[in-house]
C-alpha positions in Angstrom: -101.1 86.5 -39.9 -102.2 85.6 -36.7 -99.8 85.6 -33.7 -99.6 82.0 -32.0 -99.5 81.8 -28.4 -99.0 78.4 -26.4 -101.0 78.7 -23.0 -99.6 75.8 -20.3 -102.0 75.5 -17.9 -102.8 72.5 -16.0 -106.4 74.2 -14.3 -108.9 73.2 -16.6 -111.3 75.9 -16.0 -108.7 78.4 -16.3 -106.9 77.0 -19.2 -110.6 77.2 -21.0 -111.1 80.9 -19.9 -107.4 82.1 -21.2 -108.0 80.4 -24.3 -111.1 82.1 -24.6 -110.3 85.3 -23.4 -106.8 85.4 -25.9 -108.7 84.0 -29.0 -111.0 87.0 -28.4 -108.1 89.2 -28.7 -106.9 87.8 -32.0 -104.3 84.9 -31.3 -104.3 81.4 -32.5 -104.4 79.6 -28.7 -102.4 75.9 -28.5 -103.2 74.8 -24.8 -101.4 72.0 -22.9 -101.2 71.0 -19.2 -97.5 70.8 -18.0 -94.0 72.0 -19.7 -93.6 68.4 -20.9 -96.5 68.4 -23.5 -95.4 72.3 -24.3 -92.1 71.0 -25.5 -93.9 68.4 -27.7 -96.1 70.9 -29.1 -92.7 72.8 -29.9 -91.5 70.4 -32.2 -93.8 70.6 -34.5 -95.2 74.6 -33.7 -93.3 77.7 -33.6 -95.5 79.9 -31.6 -94.5 83.7 -31.0 -94.7 83.4 -27.3 -95.5 81.1 -24.6 -97.4 82.1 -21.4 -96.8 79.2 -18.7 -98.1 78.7 -15.2 -95.3 77.7 -12.6 -97.5 74.7 -10.4 -98.1 72.0 -12.6 -97.2 68.4 -12.6 -95.1 66.4 -14.9 -92.5 69.4 -15.5 -93.1 72.7 -13.8 -92.6 76.2 -15.3 -89.5 77.0 -13.8 -88.1 73.2 -15.4 -89.6 74.5 -18.5 -88.0 78.0 -18.6 -84.3 76.2 -18.0 -85.3 73.6 -20.7 -86.5 76.3 -23.2 -83.2 78.6 -22.2 -80.6 75.7 -23.2 -82.0 74.7 -26.2 -81.0 76.8 -29.2 -84.2 75.9 -31.0 -86.5 77.5 -28.4 -84.0 80.0 -26.4 -85.6 82.9 -28.6 -89.3 82.2 -27.9 -90.6 84.9 -25.4 -92.4 83.7 -22.4 -94.8 85.2 -19.9 -95.2 83.4 -16.4 -98.9 83.5 -15.7 -99.4 82.4 -12.0 -101.2 82.5 -8.8 -98.5 83.4 -6.8 -96.5 86.4 -6.6 -93.6 85.9 -4.2 -90.7 87.7 -4.5 -88.3 84.5 -5.0 -90.3 83.1 -7.4 -90.6 86.3 -10.0 -86.7 87.0 -9.1 -86.2 83.1 -10.3 -88.5 83.1 -12.9 -87.3 86.3 -14.7 -83.3 85.2 -13.8 -84.5 81.6 -16.0 -85.4 84.1 -18.8 -89.3 85.3 -18.4 -90.1 88.3 -20.3 -92.8 89.1 -17.5 -94.6 87.8 -14.5 -98.0 88.1 -13.9 -100.2 87.2 -11.3 -103.8 86.1 -12.2 -105.5 87.4 -9.3 -104.1 90.9 -9.8 -104.3 91.5 -14.2 -107.1 92.0 -16.1 -107.4 91.0 -19.4 -107.1 94.1 -20.9 -103.6 94.4 -18.8 -102.9 90.7 -19.8 -103.5 91.8 -23.5 -101.1 95.2 -23.4 -98.2 92.9 -22.1 -98.7 90.3 -24.2 -98.5 92.6 -27.2 -95.8 94.7 -25.9 -93.4 91.6 -25.1 -94.4 90.2 -28.7 -93.3 93.4 -30.4 -90.2 93.2 -28.3 -89.4 89.9 -29.4 -89.8 90.7 -33.2 -87.7 93.6 -32.9 -84.6 92.0 -31.2 -81.4 91.6 -32.9 -80.5 88.4 -34.8 -79.9 85.3 -33.5 -76.0 84.8 -32.9 -75.5 80.9 -33.1 -72.0 79.5 -32.8 -70.7 75.5 -33.3 -67.0 75.5 -32.2 -64.9 72.7 -32.3 -62.3 71.8 -29.4 -59.3 70.6 -29.7 -58.7 67.9 -27.0 -55.4 68.5 -25.8 -55.0 72.9 -26.2 -55.1 75.0 -23.1 -57.8 74.7 -21.0 -59.9 71.7 -23.2 -58.6 68.7 -20.7 -59.9 70.3 -17.5 -63.0 71.4 -19.7 -63.6 67.6 -20.2 -62.8 66.9 -16.6 -64.9 69.4 -14.9 -68.2 68.1 -17.2 -67.1 64.6 -16.2 -66.9 63.7 -19.9 -64.7 59.9 -19.8 -63.7 60.2 -23.4 -62.0 63.5 -23.8 -64.8 65.2 -26.4 -66.4 61.9 -27.7 -69.9 61.3 -27.8 -70.7 58.8 -24.4 -73.5 57.2 -27.3 -71.3 56.9 -30.4 -68.3 57.9 -29.6 -68.4 60.9 -32.3 -66.8 64.1 -31.8 -68.1 66.8 -29.5 -68.4 70.4 -30.2 -69.5 73.3 -28.4 -72.9 74.7 -29.5 -73.5 78.4 -28.4 -76.5 80.8 -28.2 -76.8 84.2 -28.0 -79.1 85.1 -24.6 -81.0 88.0 -26.0 -82.3 88.2 -22.6 -78.9 90.2 -21.5 -78.2 93.6 -22.7 -74.2 92.8 -22.9 -73.1 89.6 -25.0 -73.9 86.6 -22.9 -74.0 83.2 -24.1 -75.9 79.7 -23.2 -73.6 76.7 -24.6 -74.2 73.2 -24.2 -72.0 69.8 -25.6 -73.5 68.2 -28.6 -72.3 65.3 -30.8 -71.8 65.8 -34.9 -72.8 62.6 -35.6 -75.6 61.2 -33.5 -77.0 65.0 -32.0 -77.2 64.1 -28.4 -76.4 66.7 -26.3 -75.4 67.7 -22.5 -75.9 71.0 -20.8 
């Protein structure tokens, strides 16, 4: 089976060029021009990798990384940043948001890119299994009232939309060596969530 990549790039010339070169490397490439489009594609496609630019309209690469990391369904998909800028603070921010690698367009050859892509996909495939926990919270026990206050919940662990019970959804962050989790609150009834 061919590995599938989502390529997120707002420059049409670069989008076509990278798509063509990646297809010559044997990948199935799905393209889009911003992070919001990428999220729409993820509702129907399950890629082995996302390659994204940073500076884009509608939803930039940093916002995309943040959104992917907070969503248990997408948080395990590895992401490589492919940017025209290589500012140290941007590299650090991208990596801290979960990017597996960072490539600068002007200083990487297609051969080097292909090697990095292969390495990231292989590491992701060999990664530990997903640890995913759904935890019910007792509204009055221990620090539960403080937690509700800190997260501005008007009604203790009740959904603002439907009034259903809120649970804590935790997913292991596999980008860290030690056990670390990303969590968000989810309504058991309607599925609405907040970080």
